[in-house]
C-alpha positions, 0 to 999 in steps of 0.5 A: 920539133927542132927543124920545123921550128927553125924553118918557121923562124926563117920564113917568119923573118921574111914575113916580118920584115917585108913591107907589104904583101906586094913585096912578098909576092915580088920575093915569090916571083924571084925565087922558087919556094921563097929561096932559090933564085929563078934567074942566074946572077953569074955566067962565069965558071968556077976554077976548081983547080984552086981548092984552097980555103980562104976566109975573107972580110965580108962587106956586111956588118953582121956576117963579117966573114966570108968563104967561097969554095966550089960554088958555095958562099958561106957568110959567118958572124964574127964569133964563129971561129975560123977553125969552124968555118974551115972545117965546114968548107972541108966537109963540103969539099969532101962531098965533091971529091975530085975522084976519077970514079965520079963523073967530074964534068957532071959534078962541075956542072952542079958546082957551077950551077950553085955559083950561078944561082948564088947559093949562100949559107949564113953561119950563126954563132948562136941558136936562131931564137937568140939572135938580135934584131940587127942579125934578123935584119941582116938575115932578111937582107940575104933572104930577099937579095940576089942569093939562094938561101935555103937554110942556115948553119948554127953552132949547136954542140949537141948535134953539130955534125949533122947540123952542118951536113944537113944544111950543106945538102939542103943547098946542094939539092935545092939549087944544084940538083934542082936545076941540073936534074929537074925531072929527078930532083924538081921540088916544084914538079909533082911528077919528079922522081924525088916527089913521087918517092917522097909521097911513097915514103910518107904513105908507108910511114917512113917520113913523118911530116906532121910537124910541117903542117903550119907551113902548108897554111902559109904557102903551098910552094914553100911547103913543098920545097921544105918537105923535099929538101928535108926528104933529100937530106934524109935519103942522101945521108941514109944512103951514105950510112952516116945516120946511124953513127951521127944522126939524131934518130928522130921520129921524122925519119924511120930508116937508118942505113943504106941496106934498109933504104934499098929494102924499104924505098927502092925508088929513093935508092935508085934515084941516088944511085943514078944521080948523086952517086955519080957526083958526090961521096960522103964526107970522111969520118975524120971531118964528120967526127971533128965537129 
């Protein structure tokens, strides 16, 4: 299956380049689920009055382009077009629309949390299994550095829209929601609302997790984070009613729209209503259909 394969590649990348088991233990000690920093790297606040999207030269040999907006950092390879990077930035900004109907203070808390924990998304110009050793090494440096790297965005013409949306949400849920709503979105808390909701979805057969079993053999905390981030993506985009139009309709997830979500997983529906719905909205069809 596509997504578990990518996840395994990313984790294998860390395991392959780590010099020893002690280094792996050190990484786990610094990051929740091998991805989310446990300590802040900044205490500054984002100036949200400036929403201009700008691509800068990055101090990296592989990810030479960098765009920072609303607390998220995007590191892109040279062959990723500026047009694509800017569209990703617009899609992300639209999720955090500055609308009076939203709780702007709470929204800004999420955005600043992403910034404080250095949420960073690598953007690859090719599929992960086609990258060079040099790119693998650059990814490793990001994955073990002072950054929260939960996944990557790849150029994938078949399902580009949801490739972008999914990995934006992974970082928002793993870092922003995780820290601001720990009782609701704590992926490492078995009593959190999202974990209990996920178990309910698994038991009812709506969320199929068989393809992730190899991760459980590697590390329980890693396994839990990956399952919850995937589940978060599914329930948020289903609530937003964008799965039916843009989604891949995979066997992993059997609920297609907001109405079904309310009927079949009311706990998940209520979780989004009381948290995500206060701070975020679905990106517009204009930007979603542009990928």
